[in-house]
C-alpha positions, 0 to 999 in steps of 0.5 A: 500499500502507498499513502500520500501524506497530507496530515500527520495521520499515518495509521494503516500506512505501510509506507508513504510518499510525501513532498518534503521541502518542495523536492521530489516525493520521498518514500518513507517505509519499513525496511524488510530483509531485502534492504541490507544496503540501506542500513549501511548508510554511513555516519556523517559529522554534525555540528556541536554548538551548544548544550541543552541544560536540564534541571528538574524541580519537584515534578517539572523538568525544564531546560535552558541553552548554553552556546559554545564559544567555538563550534566543532564537529563530531561524527559517531563511529560506524555501525555494522548493522545487519538487517536481519539482526535489526529486525529480530529486535525491532523495526527500521524506517527508511527515507528514499529519494529515487530509490537511494536511502537517504535517511534511517531510524532504527527502533529497538523493542523495549520492556517499557511501553515505548519503542526505543529510538537507537539511531537517527540519521540523514545523509548531509546533502538531504538535511534540513528538508524534513526527512528526520521529522518524517521518519519520526512520525512514521516510526511513532505510528509503527510504535503504536501499531505494535502496541507501544504508547510512544517512542523514546530516545537519548541525546547528548546534552552537548548536541544542542541540534539534536536536542532542539530537534527532539523538542520541536518534534513534541518530545518531552524530557523525561530524564537526565543521566549525568554519570553515563560518560564518567571515566571515559574521554567524554566525561562531562556530557550527560544524556538527555531522555526524550519521550513522544507519544 
């Protein structure tokens, strides 16, 4: 089934085609075992220009931004994804432009009532066109189709671009881990836990 997306309602869609940023239609769909090459999408650099400073008082999470004086770049290490292994533990959503994979969202089944978004990436030449947002919307609907209440993910506090993106998509802050990077080369960073229903 192919659905043309005119609103955020994706219920029942096995795949969608939508125009993103005025470009040609982009196909967003669940990956299958036939999509081994799609999960080999390389990681690309992203800018680190600020930090999301998260705090909690009583029952309320709040945040503020702290901009860095210098902008740096970071690239995550490459994964060695195997589609068959990913599908055993969850599902994968891909974005395709003229049959080439340009975006990927990897979701892992979890014991909680939220599926875990373990990886989200878009090819640099296609960033800023709404592809990541489309992958999130599709992945959220698939999570609900599978009986979850929503999705969750982790963003490093020093990746302000990612934190801003998740908040713009409607995620809420549900936790902060200040210990995750202790005794590593990334000491001083923290993980922000984001949830979307």
